[in-house]
Residue frames relative to the residue before (quaternion, step in Angstrom):
aa qw qx qy qz dx dy dz
M 1.0000 0.0000 0.0000 0.0000 0.00 0.00 0.00
K 0.6625 0.5008 -0.3128 0.4610 3.60 0.89 -0.89
K 0.6344 0.5307 -0.3357 0.4508 3.60 1.00 -0.72
N 0.6561 0.5108 -0.3143 0.4582 3.59 0.97 -0.84
I 0.6508 0.5103 -0.3174 0.4640 3.60 0.96 -0.86
L 0.6418 0.5235 -0.3145 0.4638 3.58 1.01 -0.82
A 0.6500 0.5194 -0.3198 0.4533 3.59 0.97 -0.80
V 0.6475 0.5046 -0.3173 0.4747 3.61 1.00 -0.80
A 0.6463 0.5250 -0.3206 0.4516 3.59 0.96 -0.83
I 0.6534 0.5054 -0.3162 0.4666 3.58 0.96 -0.83
L 0.6358 0.5364 -0.3225 0.4517 3.60 1.01 -0.79
L 0.6737 0.4878 -0.2977 0.4686 3.60 0.93 -0.88
A 0.6572 0.5146 -0.3186 0.4492 3.58 0.96 -0.80
A 0.6416 0.5343 -0.3284 0.4417 3.57 1.02 -0.74
G 0.2801 -0.7895 0.5034 0.2116 3.59 1.07 -0.67
V 0.4047 -0.6721 0.5597 0.2667 3.50 -1.39 -0.14
A 0.4493 -0.6986 0.4853 0.2730 3.59 -0.76 0.99
T 0.0362 0.7976 -0.5979 0.0715 3.57 -0.80 1.05
A 0.4763 -0.6743 0.4806 0.2957 3.58 -0.92 0.87
T 0.0897 -0.7816 0.6161 0.0394 3.56 -1.04 0.82
T 0.0777 -0.7803 0.6190 0.0434 3.55 -1.14 0.69
S 0.0933 0.7715 -0.6271 0.0535 3.55 -1.15 0.65
N 0.0403 0.7919 -0.6088 0.0257 3.55 -1.13 0.59
A 0.0484 -0.7779 0.6264 0.0143 3.53 -1.26 0.54
Q 0.0027 0.8067 -0.5886 0.0517 3.58 -0.84 1.01
V 0.0562 -0.7854 0.6164 -0.0008 3.55 -1.08 0.83
A 0.0144 0.7767 -0.6296 0.0118 3.58 -1.05 0.80
T 0.0498 0.7876 -0.6118 0.0537 3.57 -0.85 0.99
G 0.0331 0.8020 -0.5958 0.0257 3.56 -1.20 0.48
V 0.0273 -0.7913 0.6109 0.0011 3.57 -1.12 0.72
N 0.0908 0.7667 -0.6355 0.0069 3.56 -1.30 0.41
T 0.1031 -0.7921 0.6010 0.0275 3.55 -1.16 0.71
A 0.0193 0.7793 -0.6264 0.0065 3.56 -1.27 0.45
T 0.0718 -0.7810 0.6188 0.0442 3.55 -1.12 0.69
A 0.0198 -0.7969 0.6038 -0.0028 3.56 -1.18 0.58
T 0.0040 0.7827 -0.6224 0.0063 3.57 -1.04 0.80
Q 0.0303 -0.7830 0.6212 0.0061 3.55 -1.18 0.62
S 0.0511 -0.8089 0.5855 -0.0125 3.57 -0.87 1.00
H 0.0045 -0.7808 0.6248 -0.0013 3.55 -1.18 0.66
A 0.0875 0.7863 -0.6061 0.0820 3.56 -0.88 0.95
A 0.1088 0.7918 -0.5921 0.1027 3.59 -0.92 0.90
S 0.0016 -0.7917 0.6108 -0.0049 3.56 -1.13 0.64
T 0.1391 -0.7699 0.6178 0.0791 3.55 -1.20 0.61
G 0.8251 0.1702 -0.1381 0.5208 3.54 -1.06 0.73
N 0.7861 -0.2414 0.2213 0.5242 3.52 -0.92 -0.97
G 0.4756 0.6622 -0.4507 0.3635 3.58 0.22 1.26
A 0.1194 -0.7653 0.6277 0.0776 3.52 -1.36 0.30
A 0.0252 -0.8043 0.5935 -0.0170 3.58 -1.10 0.70
L 0.0055 -0.7845 0.6194 -0.0296 3.55 -1.12 0.76
S 0.0352 0.7842 -0.6185 0.0363 3.58 -1.03 0.85
A 0.0423 0.7976 -0.5979 0.0669 3.59 -0.91 0.94
Q 0.0926 -0.8036 0.5879 0.0046 3.56 -1.04 0.87
T 0.0312 -0.7759 0.6288 0.0408 3.54 -1.30 0.40
A 0.0637 0.7959 -0.5990 0.0604 3.58 -1.10 0.70
T 0.0429 0.7696 -0.6360 0.0362 3.57 -1.02 0.87
A 0.0640 -0.7960 0.6017 0.0169 3.58 -1.11 0.69
H 0.0310 -0.7942 0.6064 0.0235 3.57 -1.19 0.56
A 0.0299 -0.7834 0.6208 -0.0011 3.55 -1.22 0.58
A 0.0465 0.7882 -0.6118 0.0488 3.57 -1.11 0.72
A 0.0202 -0.7929 0.6090 -0.0029 3.56 -1.16 0.65
T 0.0741 -0.7774 0.6236 0.0360 3.55 -1.13 0.74
G 0.0501 0.7984 -0.5995 0.0251 3.56 -1.23 0.43
A 0.0230 0.7898 -0.6119 0.0358 3.56 -1.08 0.73
A 0.0309 0.7921 -0.6079 0.0448 3.55 -1.10 0.73
A 0.0714 0.7817 -0.6163 0.0641 3.55 -1.09 0.76
G 0.0980 0.7944 -0.5947 0.0757 3.55 -1.08 0.72
G 0.1553 0.7896 -0.5824 0.1151 3.57 -1.10 0.65
A 0.0293 -0.7944 0.6066 -0.0020 3.55 -1.24 0.46
F 0.0307 -0.7897 0.6121 0.0264 3.57 -1.26 0.41
T 0.1473 -0.7472 0.6382 0.1125 3.53 -1.34 0.37
V 0.0184 0.7639 -0.6436 0.0441 3.53 -0.89 1.03
G 0.8160 -0.0766 0.0039 0.5730 3.54 -0.41 1.21
P 0.8004 -0.2524 0.1874 0.5104 3.61 -0.79 -0.96
V 0.6161 0.5544 -0.3374 0.4463 3.58 1.26 0.11
S 0.0062 -0.7828 0.6216 -0.0282 3.57 -0.87 1.02
A 0.0473 0.7945 -0.6027 0.0580 3.55 -1.01 0.83
G 0.1190 0.7930 -0.5909 0.0887 3.57 -1.12 0.64
A 0.0450 -0.7958 0.6038 0.0102 3.55 -1.26 0.41
A 0.0817 -0.7626 0.6394 0.0536 3.53 -1.32 0.47
H 0.0132 -0.7977 0.6021 -0.0323 3.56 -1.09 0.79
V 0.0326 0.7739 -0.6322 0.0160 3.57 -1.09 0.79
N 0.1183 0.7644 -0.6332 0.0265 3.54 -1.25 0.46
G 0.1264 0.7990 -0.5802 0.0945 3.55 -1.19 0.50
T 0.1804 -0.7666 0.6073 0.1044 3.53 -1.34 0.33
A 0.0784 -0.7482 0.6547 0.0738 3.53 -1.33 0.42
A 0.0341 0.8192 -0.5669 0.0803 3.57 -0.70 1.08
T 0.0205 0.7748 -0.6317 0.0159 3.57 -1.10 0.78
G 0.0798 0.7930 -0.6029 0.0369 3.53 -1.26 0.39
G 0.0181 -0.8064 0.5910 0.0117 3.53 -1.25 0.29
T 0.1795 -0.7575 0.6200 0.0974 3.52 -1.22 0.68
V 0.0017 -0.8036 0.5938 -0.0389 3.58 -0.84 0.99
G 0.0006 0.7893 -0.6140 0.0030 3.52 -1.23 0.56
S 0.0235 -0.7908 0.6115 -0.0150 3.56 -1.09 0.76
M 0.0060 0.7970 -0.6025 0.0425 3.57 -0.95 0.95
S 0.0166 0.7720 -0.6343 0.0372 3.55 -0.98 0.94
A 0.0273 0.7992 -0.5978 0.0564 3.57 -0.89 0.96
T 0.0120 -0.8072 0.5896 -0.0249 3.59 -0.99 0.84
A 0.0744 -0.7422 0.6611 0.0811 3.49 -1.42 0.33
G 0.8179 0.1894 -0.1476 0.5229 3.59 -1.07 0.66
N 0.8100 -0.2494 0.2011 0.4912 3.54 -0.88 -0.98
G 0.4124 0.7304 -0.4614 0.2891 3.61 1.12 0.47
M 0.0951 -0.7567 0.6437 0.0639 3.52 -1.31 0.54
A 0.0294 0.8029 -0.5926 0.0575 3.57 -0.96 0.89
S 0.0668 0.7822 -0.6176 0.0474 3.56 -1.15 0.63
G 0.0631 0.8045 -0.5893 0.0390 3.54 -1.24 0.40
T 0.1661 -0.7667 0.6118 0.1014 3.55 -1.28 0.44
A 0.0580 -0.7749 0.6283 0.0366 3.54 -1.24 0.53
A 0.0064 0.8056 -0.5909 0.0426 3.58 -0.97 0.86
A 0.0805 -0.7624 0.6412 0.0350 3.54 -1.14 0.78
V 0.0345 -0.8125 0.5802 -0.0449 3.57 -0.63 1.17
A 0.1169 0.7903 -0.5929 0.1012 3.59 -0.92 0.90
N 0.0528 -0.7835 0.6190 0.0139 3.56 -1.15 0.70
A 0.0358 0.7861 -0.6160 0.0361 3.56 -1.13 0.72
H 0.0185 0.7971 -0.6036 0.0039 3.56 -1.11 0.64
S 0.0777 -0.7728 0.6290 0.0343 3.54 -1.27 0.54
L 0.0032 0.7762 -0.6295 0.0347 3.56 -0.99 0.95
A 0.0734 0.7978 -0.5951 0.0632 3.58 -0.97 0.81
G 0.0347 0.7951 -0.6042 0.0392 3.54 -1.11 0.74
A 0.0093 0.7831 -0.6213 0.0251 3.57 -1.11 0.71
A 0.0211 -0.7971 0.6033 -0.0161 3.56 -1.09 0.75
Y 0.0753 -0.7872 0.6105 0.0433 3.56 -1.26 0.44
A 0.0497 0.7785 -0.6249 0.0304 3.56 -1.24 0.49
S 0.1881 0.7585 -0.6081 0.1399 3.54 -1.02 0.84
G 0.8289 -0.0147 -0.0212 0.5588 3.56 -0.65 1.07
P 0.8251 -0.2241 0.1547 0.4950 3.60 -0.80 -0.96
I 0.6696 0.5113 -0.3047 0.4443 3.63 1.19 -0.08
G 0.1170 0.7800 -0.6121 0.0573 3.55 -1.30 0.32
G 0.1186 0.7969 -0.5879 0.0729 3.53 -1.27 0.27
F 0.1404 -0.7810 0.6016 0.0914 3.52 -1.31 0.12
A 0.1073 -0.7454 0.6512 0.0935 3.52 -1.39 0.32
A 0.0598 0.8036 -0.5866 0.0809 3.58 -0.93 0.88
G 0.0898 0.8013 -0.5881 0.0632 3.53 -1.18 0.59
G 0.0528 -0.7937 0.6054 0.0291 3.52 -1.27 0.36
A 0.0361 -0.7925 0.6088 0.0052 3.55 -1.19 0.58
G 0.0541 -0.7905 0.6096 0.0229 3.54 -1.18 0.64
S 0.0567 -0.7797 0.6229 0.0281 3.53 -1.21 0.56
Q 0.0356 -0.8015 0.5967 -0.0177 3.56 -0.96 0.91
T 0.0453 -0.7751 0.6300 0.0185 3.54 -1.07 0.83
N 0.0801 0.7563 -0.6450 0.0746 3.54 -0.97 0.96
N 0.0464 0.8429 -0.5241 0.1122 3.52 0.35 1.35
Q 0.0549 0.8200 -0.5618 0.0947 3.59 -0.53 1.18
V 0.0473 0.7703 -0.6354 0.0268 3.56 -1.07 0.80
A 0.0649 -0.7830 0.6175 0.0376 3.56 -1.28 0.42
S 0.0879 -0.7829 0.6139 0.0499 3.54 -1.20 0.55
A 0.0031 0.7797 -0.6261 0.0074 3.58 -1.24 0.53
A 0.0012 -0.7914 0.6110 -0.0195 3.53 -1.14 0.69
G 0.7248 0.4112 -0.3271 0.4457 3.57 -1.20 0.62
P 0.5329 -0.1014 -0.8208 -0.1791 1.40 -2.46 0.36
G 0.6314 0.4549 -0.4071 0.4782 3.51 -1.21 0.56
G 0.6865 -0.4835 0.3417 0.4222 3.54 -1.26 0.03
G 0.2116 0.7794 -0.5696 0.1528 3.57 -0.90 0.90
L 0.0848 -0.7742 0.6255 0.0470 3.55 -1.24 0.55
A 0.0324 0.7834 -0.6181 0.0566 3.57 -0.81 1.04
V 0.0540 0.7788 -0.6201 0.0774 3.57 -0.81 1.07
I 0.1264 0.7835 -0.5994 0.1045 3.58 -0.81 0.99
G 0.1730 0.7779 -0.5901 0.1293 3.56 -1.05 0.79
R 0.0844 0.7893 -0.6064 0.0453 3.57 -1.20 0.45
T 0.2718 -0.7157 0.6206 0.1695 3.51 -1.40 0.39
V 0.0092 -0.8000 0.5995 -0.0207 3.59 -0.86 0.93
G 0.1032 0.8020 -0.5858 0.0548 3.55 -1.25 0.36
T 0.1280 -0.7720 0.6192 0.0647 3.55 -1.27 0.52
V 0.0977 -0.7658 0.6341 0.0433 3.55 -1.04 0.89
S 0.0463 -0.7900 0.6113 -0.0096 3.58 -0.78 1.08
G 0.0441 0.8206 -0.5673 0.0522 3.58 -1.01 0.74
Y 0.1040 -0.7879 0.6054 0.0428 3.54 -1.28 0.42
E 0.0109 0.7619 -0.6475 -0.0109 3.53 -1.34 0.41
A 0.0512 0.7919 -0.6062 0.0529 3.58 -1.00 0.83
N 0.0705 -0.7965 0.6005 -0.0031 3.56 -1.09 0.83
A 0.0097 0.7665 -0.6421 0.0003 3.53 -1.20 0.63
A 0.0542 0.7978 -0.5972 0.0636 3.59 -1.01 0.80
S 0.0724 -0.7952 0.6020 0.0090 3.55 -1.07 0.81
L 0.0291 0.7713 -0.6354 0.0228 3.54 -1.13 0.74
K 0.0262 0.7965 -0.6018 0.0523 3.56 -0.78 1.05
T 0.0219 0.7749 -0.6285 0.0637 3.55 -0.86 1.10
P 0.6784 -0.4707 0.3419 0.4488 3.60 -1.19 0.12
L 0.6898 0.4947 -0.2775 0.4498 3.60 1.16 -0.53
N 0.8086 -0.1125 0.0989 0.5689 3.61 0.96 -0.77
A 0.2623 -0.7234 0.6123 0.1816 3.51 -1.41 0.06
V 0.0693 -0.7940 0.6039 -0.0050 3.56 -0.94 0.98
N 0.0114 -0.7846 0.6193 -0.0252 3.55 -0.89 1.02
I 0.0319 -0.8029 0.5943 -0.0338 3.57 -0.84 1.03
S 0.1236 0.7741 -0.6155 0.0816 3.58 -0.97 0.86
N 0.1176 0.7792 -0.6089 0.0910 3.55 -1.04 0.82
S 0.0207 -0.7985 0.6015 -0.0113 3.57 -1.20 0.53
T 0.0531 -0.7759 0.6280 0.0272 3.55 -1.20 0.63
A 0.0065 0.7822 -0.6228 0.0154 3.56 -1.19 0.61
T 0.0138 0.8030 -0.5941 0.0463 3.57 -0.93 0.92
S 0.0269 -0.7646 0.6434 0.0275 3.54 -1.27 0.48
V 0.0219 0.8126 -0.5762 0.0852 3.57 -0.57 1.22
G 0.0102 0.8007 -0.5975 0.0423 3.56 -0.84 1.02
G 0.0524 0.8202 -0.5682 0.0404 3.53 -1.19 0.40
T 0.3486 -0.7052 0.5832 0.2026 3.51 -1.43 0.16
S 0.0217 0.7917 -0.6098 0.0304 3.55 -1.03 0.79
G 0.8150 0.3095 -0.2004 0.4471 3.53 -1.30 0.29
L 0.2655 0.7860 -0.5219 0.1980 3.60 1.03 0.68
V 0.0170 -0.7655 0.6429 -0.0230 3.55 -0.93 1.04
N 0.1135 0.7894 -0.5930 0.1112 3.58 -0.81 1.00
I 0.1048 0.8090 -0.5586 0.1501 3.56 -0.15 1.35
K 0.0343 0.7794 -0.6241 0.0431 3.56 -0.95 0.94
A 0.0855 0.7797 -0.6148 0.0825 3.55 -0.91 0.99
G 0.8001 0.1975 -0.1744 0.5389 3.55 -0.94 0.84
N 0.7370 -0.3308 0.2900 0.5132 3.54 -1.09 -0.74
A 0.3261 0.7522 -0.4885 0.2987 3.57 0.15 1.32
F 0.1341 -0.7823 0.6073 0.0343 3.53 -1.27 0.58
T 0.0464 -0.7820 0.6206 0.0346 3.57 -1.11 0.72
F 0.0961 -0.7853 0.6106 0.0347 3.56 -1.24 0.56
R 0.0588 0.7510 -0.6576 0.0033 3.53 -1.24 0.64
N 0.4464 -0.7140 0.4709 0.2630 3.57 -0.92 0.88
G 0.4987 -0.6439 0.4966 0.3000 3.52 -1.25 0.52
T 0.8316 0.1524 -0.1545 0.5113 3.58 -1.25 0.57
P 0.0765 0.8470 -0.5221 0.0643 3.59 0.55 1.10
T 0.7952 0.1064 -0.0789 0.5917 3.61 1.21 -0.20
A 0.0535 0.7899 -0.6057 0.0797 3.57 -1.10 0.74
G 0.0300 -0.8046 0.5928 0.0208 3.55 -1.28 0.22
E 0.1323 -0.7702 0.6179 0.0868 3.51 -1.35 0.18
A 0.0040 0.7925 -0.6095 0.0209 3.55 -1.22 0.55
G 0.0531 0.7927 -0.6061 0.0385 3.56 -1.16 0.62
A 0.0029 -0.7955 0.6057 -0.0177 3.56 -1.17 0.58
M 0.0278 0.7901 -0.6119 0.0243 3.57 -1.19 0.56
S 0.0009 0.7914 -0.6113 0.0090 3.55 -1.24 0.48
S 0.0411 -0.7866 0.6161 0.0084 3.53 -1.29 0.44
A 0.0378 -0.7912 0.6104 0.0002 3.59 -1.08 0.70
F 0.0396 0.7918 -0.6090 0.0261 3.57 -1.08 0.74
């Protein structure tokens, strides 16, 4: 009897060779651009001034991991991904005139960012995956103009969007039970701050609608 029990114990400890697969991939990208243009002119008894400013930023992160194993009758595996994409920009435009002066100007800040990540695992009877993606875009534009005659136009604002995702999957199978867990979250939040919009005299200001936006999604599954 003792010999038989020992033989069974050795068999369980040795396990059974089972093929396992896992993979993880991440892709991120960012780009930014700014542009300003000013024009000022006066004739006779007049004065004109125009000034612009623009800055933009973008950033993206991503991470992915996955793995699985089988030892004897026990199989386990997990996958995880997370990432963010963020953009923003600050612009300002000012035009001022007196007498026969005329002034105008434009400012723009453009930025884009994206993040994609995926991970999967498989071993014996279990498997699963986690995936997610996020994007952020900023296209912040303002313009000002003043004259002829006395005028003052000042406009500026800061905008930005942050998008993010996270997804998880995990599997565990034993002779006694099986447990599968999967969850995912995705968010995208944008906003505007520091808005300045002043007009006096013969003056005009402009700002574009929807200067920043984003999107995000995530999903996972385990069996």
